[in-house]
C-alpha positions in Angstrom: 118.1 129.6 86.0 120.8 127.3 84.4 119.9 125.0 81.6 117.9 121.9 82.5 119.9 118.7 82.6 119.0 115.0 82.9 120.9 114.8 86.3 122.9 116.8 88.7 126.6 116.0 89.4 127.3 113.2 91.8 128.1 114.4 95.4 130.3 111.7 97.1 130.6 111.0 100.9 132.1 108.1 102.7 130.9 104.9 101.0 128.0 106.6 99.1 127.2 109.2 96.6 124.1 111.0 95.7 122.5 112.9 92.8 119.3 114.5 91.5 117.7 112.8 88.5 115.3 114.7 86.1 112.3 113.3 84.2 109.6 114.3 81.9 106.4 116.1 83.0 103.4 113.8 83.8 99.9 115.2 83.0 96.7 113.4 83.8 93.1 114.6 84.2 93.8 114.9 88.0 97.1 116.5 88.2 100.3 117.7 86.6 103.7 117.2 88.1 107.4 116.9 87.3 109.0 113.6 87.5 112.4 113.5 89.3 114.3 111.3 91.7 117.1 111.2 94.3 119.6 108.5 93.3 121.9 107.1 96.1 124.8 104.8 95.3 126.5 102.7 97.9 129.7 100.7 98.2 129.4 97.0 97.8 128.0 95.6 101.1 126.6 98.9 102.4 123.1 99.8 102.8 120.8 102.7 103.6 117.4 103.1 105.2 113.7 103.1 104.3 111.3 105.7 105.8 110.9 103.4 108.8 114.3 101.8 109.6 113.2 98.9 111.7 115.1 97.9 114.8 117.9 100.4 114.2 119.0 103.0 111.8 118.1 106.5 110.7 115.6 107.4 107.8 116.8 110.0 105.3 115.7 113.5 105.8 114.9 116.0 103.0 115.0 119.8 103.0 113.6 121.4 99.7 113.2 124.9 101.1 115.8 126.4 98.8 113.9 125.4 95.6 112.4 127.9 93.3 109.2 127.7 91.4 108.4 124.7 93.5 105.1 124.4 95.2 105.2 120.8 96.7 107.7 117.9 96.6 106.4 114.4 97.4 109.0 111.6 98.2 108.1 108.2 97.0 109.6 105.0 98.4 110.3 101.9 96.3 109.7 98.5 98.1 112.5 97.9 100.6 114.0 94.8 102.1 115.0 93.6 105.5 118.6 92.8 106.5 120.5 92.1 109.8 121.5 95.1 111.7 124.5 93.4 113.3 123.0 93.7 116.8 120.6 90.8 116.7 117.8 92.6 115.1 116.7 93.6 111.6 116.6 96.9 109.7 114.6 97.8 106.6 116.1 99.5 103.5 118.2 99.2 100.4 121.4 97.4 99.6 123.7 98.8 96.9 121.7 101.9 96.1 118.3 103.2 95.5 116.4 105.8 93.6 113.6 107.6 95.5 111.2 109.0 92.9 109.8 112.6 93.4 106.7 114.2 92.4 107.3 118.0 92.0 104.4 120.4 91.6 105.5 123.8 90.1 104.2 127.2 91.2 104.0 128.1 87.6 104.0 125.1 85.2 105.0 127.3 82.2 108.4 128.0 83.7 111.3 125.8 84.8 111.8 124.7 88.5 114.9 124.7 90.4 115.0 121.8 92.8 117.3 122.5 95.7 117.8 119.5 98.1 119.8 119.3 101.4 119.9 115.4 102.1 120.9 113.7 105.2 121.1 110.0 105.3 122.9 107.0 107.0 124.9 104.3 105.4 125.8 101.2 107.1 128.4 98.3 106.5 129.9 96.8 109.8 129.5 100.4 111.1 127.0 103.2 110.4 128.2 106.6 109.3 126.2 109.6 108.6 126.2 111.1 105.0 124.8 114.3 103.4 124.7 116.1 100.1 123.5 119.5 98.9 122.1 119.1 95.3 120.3 121.1 92.7 118.9 120.5 89.4 116.7 122.5 87.0 113.6 120.7 85.8 112.0 121.8 82.7 109.7 118.8 82.1 111.2 118.4 78.5 113.9 115.9 79.3 114.0 113.4 76.2 116.2 110.7 77.6 115.1 109.6 81.1 117.3 107.7 83.4 116.1 104.0 83.3 116.7 103.8 86.9 114.0 106.4 87.6 111.5 104.4 85.7 112.5 101.1 87.3 112.1 102.7 90.8 108.7 104.1 90.0 107.6 100.6 89.0 108.6 99.3 92.5 106.5 101.8 94.5 104.0 99.7 96.4 100.4 100.0 95.0 97.9 101.3 97.5 94.9 99.1 98.2 92.1 98.2 100.8 92.1 95.6 103.5 91.0 92.3 102.0 90.9 93.5 98.4 93.4 92.6 95.5 95.7 95.7 95.4 98.0 94.2 92.8 96.3 91.7 90.4 99.5 91.1 88.5 101.6 90.2 91.5 98.7 88.4 93.4 99.4 90.3 96.6 96.7 91.2 99.1 96.6 91.9 102.9 93.6 89.7 103.7 93.1 90.3 107.4 94.5 92.0 110.5 93.4 91.1 114.0 94.7 91.2 117.6 95.3 88.2 119.8 96.4 87.7 123.3 99.3 85.3 124.0 99.4 85.1 127.7 100.4 88.6 128.9 101.4 89.7 125.5 99.1 91.2 123.0 99.9 90.3 119.4 98.8 91.3 115.9 98.2 88.6 113.3 98.3 89.5 109.6 97.4 87.1 106.8 98.8 88.0 103.4 97.6 86.5 100.2 100.3 85.5 97.8 100.9 83.1 94.9 102.4 79.7 96.0 106.2 79.6 96.1 106.7 83.3 95.9 108.7 84.8 98.9 106.9 87.4 100.7 108.0 89.9 103.5 105.8 92.3 105.5 106.6 95.7 107.2 104.3 97.6 109.5 104.3 101.3 110.5 102.2 103.2 113.1 100.2 106.3 112.7 103.1 108.5 113.6 106.9 108.3 113.5 107.0 107.9 117.2 105.6 104.4 117.0 108.4 101.8 117.0 106.5 98.6 116.2 108.6 95.4 115.8 109.1 93.9 112.4 106.4 91.2 111.7 107.8 87.7 111.7 106.5 84.7 109.5 104.6 82.1 111.6 106.0 78.6 111.4 107.6 79.4 108.0 104.0 80.3 106.9 103.3 76.6 106.7 100.3 76.7 109.1 98.2 79.2 107.1 95.4 78.4 104.8 96.5 77.7 101.1 97.4 80.9 99.3 98.0 82.8 102.6 101.2 83.7 104.5 100.7 84.5 108.2 102.8 87.1 110.0 102.7 88.2 113.6 104.5 90.8 115.9 104.0 92.0 119.6 101.9 95.1 120.1 104.9 97.0 121.4 106.8 100.2 120.8 103.8 102.5 121.2 104.7 106.1 122.3 103.8 107.1 125.9 100.1 107.7 126.3 99.1 106.2 122.9 96.5 103.6 122.5 96.4 100.8 120.0 92.5 100.7 119.9 91.4 102.8 116.9 95.0 103.3 115.6 95.6 103.1 111.9 98.6 100.9 110.9 100.2 100.8 107.5 101.3 97.4 106.1 103.7 97.0 103.2 103.9 93.5 101.6 106.8 92.8 99.2 107.6 90.1 96.8 110.4 90.1 94.2 107.9 91.4 91.5 105.3 93.1 93.4 104.6 95.4 96.5 101.4 96.7 98.1 100.5 99.2 100.7 97.3 98.8 103.0 96.0 100.6 105.9 94.1 98.8 108.6 92.3 100.1 111.8 92.7 98.3 114.9 89.5 97.5 116.8 
């Protein structure tokens, strides 16, 4: 293999560029993995998408099948934001650029790993265009100077928590409750999010499979009618794939503030 480096060369496309970033090995009592990341830079005013794009858009796809001495690669997602999609709805993703952290588990931890990625993603300004990159980087786990953007991206990965429990004590975020309500002929999901007063909060929801296309949760009355310390969101129980039932389904909620983010799973009764 070639000598390990901190990052691959940038591969440019229309209005965007992508590269792989290397990091040091992480070792704990539970597991050992190589830290890495996919960095995407976007032209001013352009954006790309989260794993669930919202009302429109296309999430990125990753093909690591050409890698060597790599057992698994786990893509992690920093907290996203919502933005208008230009068609009256909202999409979910990243403005200006993003680093998607990777956890790379080697087949043989004593040897370097070659990370080979075929990346397909979409970038949007006034129009959306497809972008792609073919990238490779040798990971030794001995990188001395890590890219600060990789460290910052890892800090924005939502902490996982339980419904009703404080998942992020420092940021004060928690998903307090999730319940169904019937509003005339429309069934809705109501979610209460705990957050410090005055801190802006957004909420995203995903179904149990990518085929679910749930609407984006919307704040209720500017969140002014919830109890103190709570922000209330609601969305119609719509966008289920054919034959799917809401009862018993597990939804994933991601609550985001400027300094914190949490991810909580909830079962619908």
